[in-house]
Legacy VTK file of the C-alpha trace (Angstrom):
# vtk DataFile Version 3.0
C-alpha trace
ASCII
DATASET POLYDATA
POINTS 88 float
44.509 9.624 -32.532
41.820 7.587 -34.272
38.335 9.253 -34.034
36.834 6.044 -32.631
39.503 5.863 -29.937
38.934 9.528 -29.080
35.170 8.950 -28.860
35.619 5.923 -26.611
38.078 7.768 -24.364
35.726 10.739 -23.984
32.675 8.592 -23.229
34.011 5.824 -21.001
32.866 7.711 -17.908
29.348 8.384 -19.234
27.795 5.033 -18.459
24.691 3.917 -16.600
26.880 3.116 -13.628
28.148 6.709 -13.640
24.621 8.152 -13.710
23.332 5.771 -11.034
26.249 6.761 -8.818
25.577 10.421 -9.503
21.905 9.951 -8.579
22.795 8.082 -5.384
25.233 10.803 -4.382
22.597 13.457 -5.056
20.010 11.645 -2.961
22.472 11.190 -0.116
23.235 14.900 -0.191
19.561 15.845 -0.237
18.682 13.411 2.552
20.758 15.417 4.979
18.945 18.618 4.019
15.334 17.420 4.047
13.178 18.396 7.012
12.209 15.754 9.524
8.851 14.030 8.968
8.151 12.909 12.516
4.484 13.201 13.529
5.050 15.995 16.021
6.998 18.167 13.582
4.110 19.143 11.298
2.804 22.723 11.437
-0.653 23.393 12.859
-1.988 24.448 9.426
-1.115 21.043 7.995
-2.760 19.233 10.906
-5.952 21.260 10.377
-5.948 20.543 6.622
-5.550 16.798 7.204
-8.339 16.818 9.786
-10.665 18.446 7.222
-9.728 15.892 4.549
-10.438 12.936 6.809
-14.137 13.820 6.806
-14.200 13.032 3.050
-12.681 9.574 3.472
-14.846 6.532 4.082
-14.237 4.989 7.514
-13.101 1.373 7.420
-16.245 0.085 9.126
-18.432 1.644 6.403
-16.861 -0.331 3.539
-18.917 -3.198 2.130
-18.674 -5.768 -0.628
-20.219 -4.554 -3.893
-19.280 -7.553 -6.031
-21.670 -8.397 -8.834
-22.397 -11.671 -10.548
-23.601 -15.086 -9.621
-21.177 -16.432 -8.506
-18.978 -13.394 -7.849
-15.803 -13.602 -9.973
-13.322 -13.564 -7.081
-14.906 -16.704 -5.604
-14.166 -18.809 -8.713
-11.236 -21.216 -8.857
-8.208 -20.319 -11.003
-9.156 -23.006 -13.525
-12.715 -21.668 -13.890
-11.483 -18.056 -14.209
-9.127 -19.168 -16.997
-11.912 -21.120 -18.679
-14.312 -18.141 -18.747
-11.572 -15.709 -19.844
-10.827 -13.727 -16.672
-7.242 -15.038 -16.554
-4.956 -15.411 -19.559
LINES 1 89
88 0 1 2 3 4 5 6 7 8 9 10 11 12 13 14 15 16 17 18 19 20 21 22 23 24 25 26 27 28 29 30 31 32 33 34 35 36 37 38 39 40 41 42 43 44 45 46 47 48 49 50 51 52 53 54 55 56 57 58 59 60 61 62 63 64 65 66 67 68 69 70 71 72 73 74 75 76 77 78 79 80 81 82 83 84 85 86 87
């Protein structure tokens, strides 16, 4: 058998389609084994850790606009932003 024919025969199954299928099959297998992520299923230690982290996060009502410039860049029209070099 010609070496090129042998190479092609041995590698016809090793394509992107093969690897994508292999990955999809692996994910489908793992999906059945992963623990549930419903809100009530989390352990108490995790709930306590999240509660402690939330004190470090800025509440939504405390956010404010800190834009700089006169006028602020996001208020300019697309044409003006292109003219001054903000847009390509």
